[in-house]
C-alpha positions as CSV (number, residue, x, y, z in Angstrom):
1,M,1.4,10.1,-16.6
2,T,-0.2,13.1,-15.0
3,L,1.5,16.6,-14.0
4,P,1.3,15.8,-10.3
5,R,3.0,12.3,-11.1
6,M,5.2,13.7,-13.4
7,M,6.3,16.4,-10.7
8,A,6.9,14.2,-8.3
9,V,9.2,11.3,-10.3
10,A,11.0,14.4,-11.0
11,A,12.2,15.7,-8.1
12,L,12.9,12.0,-6.9
13,L,15.0,11.9,-10.2
14,L,17.0,15.1,-9.2
15,C,17.9,13.2,-5.8
16,S,19.2,10.1,-7.3
17,L,21.2,12.0,-9.6
18,A,22.5,13.6,-6.9
19,A,23.3,10.9,-4.4
20,E,25.2,9.1,-7.5
21,A,27.0,12.1,-8.2
22,S,28.8,11.0,-4.7
23,P,32.3,9.6,-4.4
24,A,31.9,5.5,-5.7
25,R,31.5,2.9,-3.0
26,A,30.5,-0.4,-2.6
27,E,26.6,0.8,-1.4
28,M,24.7,3.8,-2.0
29,N,24.7,6.4,0.1
30,E,21.0,7.7,0.0
31,I,18.2,5.9,-0.2
32,R,14.6,7.1,-0.6
33,I,11.7,4.9,0.7
34,A,8.4,6.0,0.3
35,K,5.1,5.1,2.2
36,Q,1.2,6.2,2.4
37,Y,-1.6,7.4,4.5
38,G,-3.2,5.4,7.5
39,I,-2.8,2.8,10.4
40,S,-1.6,0.1,7.9
41,Y,1.8,1.8,7.2
42,L,2.6,2.4,10.9
43,P,5.5,-0.4,10.7
44,L,7.3,2.4,8.3
45,M,6.2,5.3,10.0
46,L,7.7,3.9,13.2
47,M,11.3,3.4,11.2
48,E,11.1,6.8,10.1
49,A,10.7,8.4,13.4
50,D,13.5,6.3,15.2
51,R,15.6,5.5,12.4
52,T,15.9,2.2,12.7
53,V,17.0,1.6,9.0
54,E,20.3,3.9,10.0
55,T,20.9,2.1,12.9
56,F,21.4,-1.0,11.6
57,A,22.9,0.3,8.7
58,R,25.7,2.0,11.1
59,Q,26.0,-1.9,12.4
60,A,26.8,-3.4,9.1
61,G,29.5,-0.6,8.8
62,L,27.5,1.9,6.9
63,N,27.9,4.7,8.6
64,D,26.8,7.8,6.7
65,L,23.9,6.3,4.9
66,K,21.0,8.7,4.3
67,V,17.7,8.0,4.7
68,S,14.8,10.2,2.9
69,W,11.4,9.4,3.3
70,S,8.5,10.4,1.0
71,T,4.7,10.1,1.3
72,F,2.4,9.8,-1.8
73,T,-1.6,9.3,-2.8
74,G,-1.4,5.2,-4.4
75,G,1.4,2.5,-5.4
76,G,1.3,3.8,-9.3
77,V,3.5,7.3,-8.3
78,M,5.9,4.9,-6.7
79,N,6.0,2.6,-9.4
80,D,6.9,5.5,-11.8
81,A,9.9,6.3,-9.2
82,I,11.4,3.2,-9.2
83,L,11.2,3.0,-12.9
84,A,13.1,6.6,-13.0
85,G,15.9,5.4,-10.5
86,G,14.3,7.6,-7.8
87,L,13.0,5.6,-5.2
88,Q,14.9,2.3,-3.9
89,F,11.6,1.3,-1.4
90,A,7.9,1.5,-2.0
91,S,5.0,0.5,-0.4
92,G,1.2,-0.2,-1.1
93,G,-1.4,-2.8,-2.0
94,V,-0.9,-5.9,-4.2
95,G,-2.5,-4.1,-7.4
96,P,1.0,-2.0,-8.2
97,L,3.2,-4.2,-7.0
98,I,2.4,-7.4,-9.6
99,Q,1.7,-4.7,-12.4
100,L,5.2,-3.8,-11.8
101,W,6.6,-7.6,-11.5
102,A,5.0,-8.2,-14.5
103,A,6.2,-5.4,-16.6
104,T,10.0,-5.8,-15.4
105,K,9.7,-9.3,-16.0
106,G,13.3,-10.2,-16.9
107,K,14.2,-6.5,-16.8
108,L,14.8,-4.8,-13.8
109,E,13.0,-7.4,-11.8
110,V,10.7,-5.5,-9.2
111,K,10.3,-7.7,-6.6
112,C,8.2,-8.3,-3.2
113,V,10.6,-7.2,0.0
114,A,8.1,-8.4,2.5
115,A,4.3,-7.9,2.8
116,M,2.9,-5.5,5.7
117,N,-0.2,-6.3,6.9
118,S,-4.0,-8.0,6.4
119,M,-6.8,-6.0,6.8
120,P,-10.0,-5.7,5.6
121,L,-11.3,-2.8,3.5
122,Y,-15.1,-1.3,3.4
123,L,-16.6,0.8,0.6
124,V,-18.4,3.5,2.4
125,T,-21.0,5.7,1.0
126,R,-23.3,8.4,2.3
127,N,-25.9,7.6,-0.5
128,P,-28.7,6.6,0.9
129,A,-29.9,4.8,-1.9
130,V,-27.4,2.6,-2.1
131,K,-27.5,-0.6,-0.2
132,S,-25.4,-2.3,-2.6
133,I,-23.1,-2.4,-5.2
134,R,-26.3,-3.0,-7.7
135,D,-27.6,0.1,-6.7
136,L,-24.5,2.3,-7.5
137,T,-24.9,4.9,-10.7
138,P,-23.2,7.3,-13.1
139,K,-24.3,10.1,-10.4
140,D,-21.9,7.7,-7.6
141,K,-18.4,8.7,-7.2
142,I,-16.2,6.1,-5.5
143,A,-12.7,7.7,-4.1
144,M,-9.6,5.0,-3.8
145,P,-5.8,5.6,-3.7
146,A,-5.7,4.8,-7.6
147,V,-8.0,4.0,-10.0
148,R,-8.0,0.3,-12.0
149,I,-4.9,-1.2,-10.3
150,S,-5.1,-0.7,-6.4
151,I,-6.0,-3.1,-4.1
152,Q,-9.4,-1.1,-3.8
153,A,-9.6,-0.9,-7.8
154,L,-9.1,-4.7,-8.4
155,T,-11.4,-5.7,-5.5
156,L,-14.4,-3.9,-6.9
157,Q,-13.7,-5.2,-10.3
158,I,-14.1,-8.7,-8.8
159,A,-17.2,-8.3,-6.3
160,A,-18.5,-6.8,-10.4
161,E,-17.8,-9.5,-12.5
162,R,-19.0,-11.6,-9.4
163,E,-22.4,-9.8,-8.9
164,F,-23.3,-9.0,-12.8
165,G,-21.1,-12.1,-14.9
166,A,-17.9,-12.4,-17.1
167,G,-16.6,-9.6,-18.6
168,E,-18.5,-7.0,-16.0
169,A,-15.2,-6.6,-13.9
170,H,-14.6,-2.8,-15.2
171,K,-18.3,-1.6,-14.9
172,F,-17.7,0.5,-12.0
173,D,-14.2,2.1,-12.8
174,S,-15.4,5.1,-14.5
175,L,-17.0,5.8,-11.3
176,T,-13.6,5.8,-9.6
177,V,-11.8,8.5,-8.3
178,T,-7.7,8.8,-7.8
179,M,-8.0,10.6,-4.3
180,S,-5.4,10.2,-0.9
181,H,-7.4,8.5,2.0
182,P,-7.6,11.9,4.1
183,E,-8.9,13.7,1.0
184,A,-11.5,11.3,0.6
185,Q,-12.5,10.9,4.2
186,A,-13.0,15.1,3.8
187,A,-15.0,15.1,0.6
188,L,-17.2,12.5,2.2
189,L,-18.1,13.3,5.2
190,S,-18.5,17.6,3.7
191,G,-21.9,16.4,2.5
192,I,-21.1,18.6,-0.6
193,S,-18.3,17.0,-2.6
194,E,-19.4,14.8,-6.0
195,I,-17.5,12.1,-3.7
196,N,-20.2,9.9,-2.2
197,S,-18.3,6.9,-1.3
198,H,-14.2,6.4,-0.7
199,F,-13.2,2.5,-0.7
200,G,-10.8,3.2,1.9
201,S,-8.9,1.6,4.9
202,P,-8.1,1.7,8.3
203,P,-8.8,3.8,10.0
204,F,-11.0,6.4,7.2
205,Q,-13.6,3.5,7.0
206,Y,-14.0,3.2,10.9
207,T,-14.1,7.1,11.7
208,E,-16.6,7.5,8.4
209,L,-18.8,5.0,9.9
210,K,-19.4,6.3,12.6
211,Q,-21.0,9.3,11.6
212,P,-24.6,9.7,10.6
213,G,-26.0,8.1,7.1
214,M,-22.9,6.4,6.5
215,R,-23.1,2.9,5.8
216,R,-20.3,-0.1,4.7
217,I,-21.6,-2.0,1.2
218,L,-18.4,-3.7,0.1
219,N,-15.6,-5.4,2.4
220,S,-12.7,-7.2,1.1
221,Y,-12.5,-9.8,3.0
222,E,-16.4,-11.4,1.8
223,V,-15.1,-10.4,-1.4
224,M,-12.1,-12.3,-1.7
225,G,-13.1,-15.0,0.4
226,G,-10.8,-14.5,3.7
227,P,-7.7,-12.8,4.9
228,T,-5.8,-11.3,2.3
229,S,-2.5,-9.3,2.6
230,F,-3.5,-5.2,1.9
231,N,0.1,-3.7,1.7
232,F,3.5,-4.9,0.8
233,V,7.0,-3.1,0.5
234,W,8.5,-3.6,-2.8
235,A,12.2,-3.2,-4.1
236,S,14.0,-3.7,-7.3
237,K,16.5,-7.0,-8.0
238,K,19.3,-4.5,-9.2
239,F,19.2,-2.4,-5.7
240,H,18.7,-5.6,-3.9
241,D,22.2,-7.3,-5.7
242,E,24.0,-4.0,-5.3
243,N,23.3,-2.9,-1.9
244,P,23.2,-6.5,0.1
245,K,24.0,-4.8,4.0
246,T,21.1,-1.5,3.1
247,Y,18.5,-3.9,2.1
248,A,19.3,-6.4,4.9
249,A,19.4,-3.3,7.2
250,F,15.7,-2.6,6.0
251,V,14.3,-6.0,6.7
252,K,15.6,-5.6,10.0
253,A,14.5,-2.6,10.6
254,F,10.5,-3.5,8.8
255,T,10.6,-6.4,10.8
256,G,11.4,-5.1,14.0
257,A,8.6,-2.6,13.6
258,I,6.5,-5.4,13.3
259,A,7.2,-7.3,16.6
260,A,6.9,-3.6,18.0
261,I,3.7,-3.0,17.2
262,N,2.6,-6.6,18.1
263,G,4.4,-6.8,21.0
264,N,2.7,-3.5,22.6
265,R,-0.2,-2.1,20.9
266,K,-1.4,0.5,23.3
267,L,2.0,2.4,22.9
268,A,1.9,1.6,19.0
269,A,-1.7,3.3,18.8
270,E,-0.2,5.9,20.8
271,R,2.7,6.2,18.7
272,Y,0.7,6.2,15.2
273,L,-1.7,9.2,16.5
274,A,1.7,10.9,17.7
275,I,3.1,10.7,14.6
276,S,0.3,10.7,12.1
277,G,-1.2,13.7,13.6
278,D,-4.4,12.5,13.6
279,K,-7.7,14.1,15.5
280,K,-10.2,12.2,15.0
281,S,-9.3,8.9,16.4
282,T,-8.7,8.6,20.4
283,V,-6.0,5.6,21.3
284,D,-8.7,3.6,22.6
285,E,-10.4,3.5,18.8
286,I,-6.9,3.2,17.4
287,L,-5.9,-0.1,20.0
288,A,-9.2,-1.7,18.9
289,M,-8.0,-1.7,15.9
290,L,-4.2,-3.3,16.7
291,N,-6.8,-5.5,18.8
292,D,-9.0,-6.7,16.0
293,P,-8.9,-10.0,14.9
294,E,-9.4,-9.5,11.2
295,I,-6.1,-6.9,11.3
296,E,-2.6,-8.3,11.6
297,F,0.8,-7.1,11.2
298,T,2.7,-9.7,9.4
299,T,5.4,-10.3,6.8
300,T,3.8,-13.4,5.0
301,P,1.5,-12.5,1.9
302,K,-2.2,-13.6,1.9
303,A,-3.8,-14.4,-1.3
304,T,-1.6,-12.6,-3.7
305,M,-2.5,-15.4,-6.1
306,K,-6.0,-14.8,-6.1
307,Y,-5.2,-11.2,-7.3
308,A,-2.4,-12.4,-9.7
309,D,-4.9,-14.7,-11.1
310,F,-7.3,-12.1,-11.5
311,M,-5.1,-9.5,-13.1
312,H,-4.0,-11.4,-15.7
313,K,-7.7,-13.0,-16.5
314,T,-8.6,-9.1,-17.5
315,G,-5.4,-8.4,-19.1
316,A,-4.0,-6.2,-16.4
317,I,-0.5,-8.1,-16.6
318,K,0.3,-10.1,-19.4
319,V,2.4,-12.8,-17.8
320,K,2.0,-14.3,-14.0
321,P,3.9,-15.7,-11.5
322,D,3.2,-19.7,-10.9
323,V,3.7,-19.1,-7.5
324,W,3.2,-16.4,-5.1
325,S,6.8,-17.0,-4.4
326,D,7.6,-15.8,-7.5
327,L,6.7,-12.3,-6.5
328,C,9.3,-11.9,-3.2
329,F,12.6,-11.9,-2.8
330,D,14.3,-15.1,-0.8
331,N,13.8,-13.3,3.0
332,V,10.2,-14.3,2.5
333,K,10.1,-17.4,0.3
334,D,10.0,-19.9,3.8
335,L,7.2,-18.0,4.9
336,A,3.5,-19.7,4.4
337,G,2.5,-17.5,2.1
338,S,-0.5,-17.6,-0.3
């Protein structure tokens, strides 16, 4: 674990110990929720801004629930925090979710609370010599939220194996660098950083493609053969079982936020800009993304088994789910997932 990750986990663990020192009660009186950067995390951004988890908790009789929020680069550090007991709800791509599900099966039992969205992810480069992943060389450096395990990393591995054959999944791993989307965008657009490519997400990938000299060389939907879930929320079975009212309050707030986005996309675009502080995008640009038929905010998991099968085949996980619903808590098992 890197020093920044150790420090982040330690801080969350201290918060957890402080909360546990309070007088005993049926459910926790403080929970911690983590999100990342970009429009894909809009449901969580709205929940934080509107304090809706607290609202539904009060309706369930939990009058003093405190909800703390953190923003991290990728799912890996969140997984460390869940294992350390310093985080109750993590969010990120399918890779970290499946990895922690497999690692905790029969133990802590981390599972999916719900999917958050389906979005295409683009690998964007400023290198004029790179027209496809076949043209990548050791001189190219690709920023992404987490090397080897993020959904961007896994998609690149799947694309590499398809392009170069069996055993070549990790061909480009050495070119990848862990970096938050805002930092990666700044590095890419600077024109001077060694980071000349970014496997990002909305809105960053669209902002980058508006700049001269930028090109898309990979689309996750094309690699995976159709729409796939981008982000999920996950939690431990221990927390789920011991805090049913708090868990239910989170689910109500989460599904309500998704309904609000789908019910008024213009307002959702305005609120994203206001909450995120994004100065590079306009309301019309964010609204166009929300109206894109390839982008959907939904709790239904899509194509999770494609990633799980690949991770098991390449040894990233030692056990895999038999069906997609094995990854999830009961509140989403009746959905038409995959």
